[in-house]
C-alpha positions as CSV (number, residue, x, y, z in Angstrom):
1,M,-51.1,43.7,-11.1
2,T,-54.5,45.6,-11.8
3,L,-57.9,44.0,-12.2
4,V,-61.4,45.4,-12.8
5,D,-64.4,43.2,-12.3
6,G,-68.0,43.7,-11.7
7,D,-68.0,45.9,-8.7
8,C,-64.4,46.9,-7.9
9,I,-60.9,47.8,-9.3
10,S,-58.0,46.1,-7.4
11,V,-54.2,46.9,-7.4
12,T,-51.6,44.5,-6.1
13,D,-48.3,46.3,-5.6
14,G,-44.8,44.8,-5.6
15,E,-44.9,43.8,-2.0
16,G,-48.3,41.8,-2.4
17,Q,-50.5,44.3,-0.7
18,I,-53.9,44.6,-2.4
19,K,-55.8,47.9,-2.5
20,R,-59.4,47.9,-3.7
21,I,-62.0,50.4,-4.5
22,N,-65.6,49.9,-5.4
23,K,-66.5,51.4,-8.9
24,A,-69.3,53.3,-7.2
25,D,-66.9,55.0,-4.8
26,L,-64.8,56.4,-7.4
27,S,-64.4,60.3,-6.9
28,G,-61.6,61.2,-9.2
29,L,-58.8,60.1,-11.5
30,A,-55.5,61.7,-12.4
31,I,-52.3,60.9,-14.3
32,E,-49.0,61.7,-12.6
33,T,-45.9,62.0,-14.7
34,N,-42.3,62.2,-13.7
35,D,-38.7,62.6,-15.1
36,S,-37.4,59.1,-14.4
37,G,-38.3,57.6,-18.0
38,P,-37.3,55.7,-19.9
39,W,-35.8,53.6,-17.2
40,G,-38.2,54.1,-14.4
41,A,-42.0,54.1,-14.0
42,D,-42.7,57.6,-15.3
43,V,-46.5,57.5,-15.7
44,W,-48.8,56.6,-12.8
45,W,-52.7,56.4,-12.6
46,L,-54.1,57.8,-9.4
47,I,-57.5,56.6,-8.4
48,F,-59.4,58.6,-5.7
49,G,-62.3,57.4,-3.5
50,D,-64.2,58.6,-0.5
51,E,-63.6,62.1,0.5
52,D,-61.0,62.4,-2.3
53,Q,-58.6,60.2,-0.5
54,L,-56.0,58.3,-2.8
55,A,-57.5,54.8,-2.9
56,C,-54.8,53.1,-5.3
57,T,-52.2,53.8,-7.8
58,F,-50.6,51.8,-10.6
59,P,-47.9,52.4,-13.2
60,Q,-48.4,52.4,-16.9
61,G,-47.5,48.9,-18.1
62,A,-48.8,47.1,-14.9
63,T,-50.0,43.7,-15.7
64,G,-53.9,43.9,-16.4
65,E,-53.6,47.6,-17.1
66,G,-55.4,47.4,-20.3
67,A,-58.8,46.4,-19.0
68,V,-58.7,48.9,-16.2
69,V,-57.6,51.7,-18.4
70,D,-60.4,50.8,-20.8
71,F,-62.9,50.9,-18.0
72,L,-61.5,54.3,-16.5
73,T,-61.4,56.1,-20.0
74,S,-65.0,55.1,-20.6
75,L,-66.3,57.0,-17.5
76,P,-68.7,59.9,-18.5
77,S,-66.8,63.2,-19.0
78,F,-63.3,61.4,-19.1
79,D,-60.9,64.1,-20.2
80,H,-59.1,62.4,-23.2
81,S,-57.2,65.6,-24.1
82,E,-55.6,65.9,-20.7
83,M,-54.7,62.1,-21.0
84,I,-53.0,62.8,-24.1
85,K,-51.1,65.7,-22.6
86,A,-50.0,63.4,-19.6
87,M,-48.8,60.5,-22.1
88,T,-46.7,63.1,-23.7
89,S,-45.3,64.6,-20.7
90,T,-41.5,64.1,-19.8
91,G,-41.7,66.1,-16.6
92,N,-42.9,66.1,-13.0
93,A,-46.7,66.9,-13.3
94,V,-50.2,65.8,-12.3
95,F,-53.0,65.8,-14.9
96,P,-56.7,65.6,-13.5
97,V,-58.6,63.4,-16.2
98,W,-62.0,62.8,-14.5
99,R,-64.1,64.0,-11.6
100,K,-67.3,62.4,-10.4
101,A,-70.2,64.8,-11.2
102,A,-71.7,66.2,-8.2
């Protein structure tokens, strides 16, 4: 499950573990694809925080994904063309789609 609210993004994994990141602490975003589709989760959003550490991840189709993706894709300089490449990928790859301006 994913959730975006006033100050943060939170992701609850299948085991009930919750990971949160403040929007202000976002440093980068990437989309990781793999070759497990159509049966497995083959598209993952990767959210990076302080010191470019991976803060949380969620698969395409996660509950609440729409609102989080809407927020992420509205970030200044989000690379929509890289997102399109990721969404059409059927292999193992990582597509950087946003980096916080220095």
